[in-house]
N, C-alpha and C positions, 0 to 999 in steps of 0.2 A: 489496742485491738478493737475495743468497744467504740472508741472515738472514730476509728476508720469505718466501722460498720454503720454507725449513725450518719457519718458523712456520705457514705455510698447510698444509704436509704434516702437521704435528703436529695441527693443528685438524681436518683431514680424518680422520686416524686416530682421534682422540677421538670425532668425530661418528659414524663407522662403528661404533665399539665401543659407543657409547650406543644407536644404532639396533639393533644386534645384540642387546644386552642386553634392550631393550624387546621385541623380537620373541620372544626366548626366554621372557621373563616372560609375555608375552601367551599364547603357545601352551601354556605349562605351567599357568598359573593362571586365565586369563580365557576364552579361546575357541580353537577350532581347527576345521578342516574334517575331516569324517569321511565315509567312503563306505559305502553299504549293500552288504552282501555276502550275496546270496541272496534268496529270495522270501518269507521268513517274515512280512514286514510288508505284503505285497500285500493290498488294492489301494491302501493309503495311500502306501507307499514301494516302489520297485522296485530290483532289482539294479543296482548302479553309480550310483544317485542319489548326489549329493554334498550333504551337509548342513552347516549351521553348528551347532556345539556350544557351548552356553553353559555354562561351568564355574563361573560365579559364583553363579548363582541359588540353588543349594541350600546355599550358605554362609549365606544370609539367610532362607531359608524351606524348609519340608519339601516333598518331592515330593507331588504331588496325584494323585488318581485320574485316569487316562487320559493323564497326561503321557507323551510319548515320550522315553525315556531311553537313554543309552549306558552300558553296563555293562562293567566290566573283568572278564574271565573268569578271570584268573589273578593279579590284584593286582600285576602287574609292568608294566602299561602296554603290553603287547605285543598282546594279543588283546582284542577287544571284540564285544559283540552289541548290537543295537538292538531294544528291546521297548517295550510299553506297560504302564504300571503299572495293575493292576486292584485289588489288595488292599493296604491300608494297615496300619501297625502296630496290633495289637489286633483286627483283623478276623478273623472265621472265614470260611474259604473252602471251598467244596465244588462239584464239578462233578457234577451228576446230571441224568439225562434230557437229556443233551447241552447243558445250560445252566449258566451260572455263578451260584452263590448266594453272597451275601455277608451274613454275620450272619443267616443263615436265610431271606433274601429274595432272590428271583430278581433278577439285575442287569438291570433294564429299560432303563437308559440306555446299554447297551453297543451303540452303533451301529457299532462298528468291526469286531467279529468277527461277520460276517453268517451264516456257515454253522454248522450244528449241530456240536458238538465230538464227534468220533468216539472219541478216546482221552482219558479223564479223567486218566490217569496216577495219580500219588500223590494228586491232588485228588479222586479218587473217594471217599476217606475225608476226614472233616472235618479241616481243618488250622487251627490257631490261630497267627496271626502274632505273634511276640514284638516286644519293643521294637526299633525300627530295622530291622524286617524288612518286605519288600515282596514281593508276588506279581505276577509279570509274565507277559504272554502276547504272542505275535505276533498281528497282525491276521489273518493267514492261519492260523487256529487248527489246521488239519489238516496244515500243513506248517511247523511251528515247534518248535524245541527251546526250551523255556521252563520256568517254575517247576513245571510238572506233572511234569517228569522229573528224576531225581537228578543228571544231568550239570550241570544249571543250579540247580535247587532254589530255595528262597526266597532273596531277595537282601538282603543287609545294606546299610545306607545307605552304608557306606564303600566299597562296590563300585560305586556309581553315580558315574560320572565327571561327568555333567551332563545337561542337558535340551536337546533339539533341537526347534526349532519353526520352522525356516526351511530350505527347499530352495534350494540354489545352482545345481545342475545336474540334469537338462538344462535348458537355457535356456527351452524351451517350457513347463516346469512350475515355473519359479522362483517363489518366494513362500512365504507363511506356511502352516504345516501346521495341520491341525485337531487 
């Protein structure tokens, strides 16, 4: 009887350790929940929205224009920002006349940043993105710290934690993101 109890306790401990290891592996390498902090992604995302972050996608494919990504701001996993990819490696970027230009052509398909851009920042001058560099903007273009400003700058691929395409909370807005 005591042998069976000890055996069951050992199995339970092993089971809990395996589940714990799977949870740690999952949140480190596969996915995690992230929260929106601020208004830079309005009207797509709002302060305190909770999102599902897919960390696997960019191990198998490169980020695409208009993906919503989570970016590590200090490469230590402590702080992150959520932005939309606008410029891809090799693109030229410029903001002039309050509009985004990619490779010399006005970005017509940008349905996310609806208001004219008041501050072009460093993108007032032509920027050429290098290998593994991305230009990101918040959807709320006039209330966003993004690639236009030196504090963020262009984003290297190794700073992109993953892609988010699903809102978990609030419940009334749960679902896939555009």
